[in-house]
C-alpha positions as CSV (number, residue, x, y, z in Angstrom):
1,X,177.2,101.0,225.6
2,X,177.6,102.6,229.3
3,X,174.1,105.1,228.9
4,X,172.4,101.0,228.9
5,X,174.8,100.2,231.5
6,X,173.6,103.1,233.6
7,X,169.6,102.4,232.8
8,X,170.0,98.8,234.1
9,X,171.8,99.7,236.9
10,X,169.5,101.9,238.5
11,X,166.5,100.0,237.3
12,X,167.6,96.9,239.1
13,X,168.0,99.8,241.9
14,X,164.7,101.0,241.8
15,X,163.3,97.7,241.8
16,X,165.3,96.5,244.9
17,X,164.8,99.8,246.5
18,X,161.3,99.5,246.6
19,X,161.3,95.5,247.0
20,X,163.1,96.4,250.1
21,X,160.5,98.8,251.2
22,X,158.2,96.9,251.0
23,X,159.5,94.8,253.3
24,X,160.8,96.9,255.9
25,X,158.7,95.6,259.6
26,X,156.6,98.7,260.8
27,X,155.5,98.3,263.7
28,X,151.5,100.1,263.9
29,X,150.9,100.6,268.0
30,X,147.6,99.7,266.7
31,X,148.4,96.0,267.1
32,X,148.6,96.5,270.9
33,X,145.9,94.3,272.3
34,X,145.5,92.0,269.7
35,X,146.4,87.8,269.8
36,X,149.7,87.0,268.2
37,X,151.6,84.3,268.1
38,X,155.2,84.2,268.8
39,X,157.2,83.4,265.5
40,X,160.6,83.6,267.0
41,X,162.3,84.5,270.1
42,X,166.0,86.3,271.9
43,X,166.1,85.5,275.0
44,X,169.8,87.8,275.3
45,X,168.0,90.7,273.5
46,X,164.7,90.8,275.0
47,X,163.5,90.3,271.1
48,X,160.3,89.0,270.3
49,X,159.1,88.7,266.7
50,X,155.4,88.2,265.5
51,X,153.6,89.0,261.8
52,X,157.4,90.2,260.8
53,X,157.4,92.8,263.2
54,X,160.0,92.8,266.3
55,X,159.6,94.2,269.6
56,X,161.5,94.8,273.1
57,X,160.6,93.5,276.5
58,X,162.9,95.1,279.0
59,X,163.6,94.5,283.0
60,X,160.6,96.5,283.8
61,X,158.0,94.6,282.0
62,X,155.3,93.3,283.6
63,X,154.6,89.6,282.3
64,X,151.3,87.5,283.5
65,X,149.5,84.1,282.9
66,X,146.1,84.0,281.3
67,X,143.7,84.7,284.2
68,X,145.6,87.9,285.3
69,X,148.8,86.5,287.6
70,X,152.3,88.1,287.7
71,X,154.8,85.8,286.2
72,X,158.6,85.5,285.5
73,X,159.7,86.4,281.7
74,X,160.9,82.5,281.6
75,X,157.5,81.4,280.8
76,X,157.8,83.5,277.3
77,X,158.7,80.8,274.8
78,X,158.6,80.9,270.7
79,X,154.9,79.7,269.6
80,X,153.8,81.2,272.9
81,X,150.4,83.2,272.5
82,X,151.0,87.2,274.0
83,X,148.7,89.8,274.3
84,X,151.0,92.9,274.9
85,X,151.0,96.7,275.8
86,X,154.1,99.0,274.9
87,X,155.1,102.0,275.4
88,X,155.6,104.1,272.5
89,X,157.8,106.5,274.1
90,X,160.7,103.6,274.6
91,X,162.3,102.4,271.4
92,X,165.9,99.9,271.5
93,X,167.0,100.4,268.0
94,X,163.5,101.5,266.5
95,X,161.6,98.8,268.2
96,X,159.1,99.4,270.5
97,X,158.8,98.1,274.0
98,X,156.3,96.1,276.0
99,X,155.6,97.9,279.2
100,X,152.8,94.1,279.8
101,X,152.6,90.6,278.3
102,X,150.2,88.3,278.9
103,X,151.4,84.7,278.0
104,X,147.8,83.4,277.2
């Protein structure tokens, strides 16, 4: 009985951990420069979520409109379409930091 319970718990653990790894939002640096739709935006923590991954912006991040004119970060909203560049050396709780964001 104990061996059966141990096997059952082990199987559940293996399946649950493999699902967690599969859903883990890993940021691929190659996505920089592509166009994405903003799914969620946390202005307080300065976190942008798109396609299941999260990105951070800070006070040094520059914002531009589609024509390349500088704009304020306040123009960024959920459902915005963005293009960005990241600085992989800056991190915020394992999220990459955007250095430039274009709101298209």
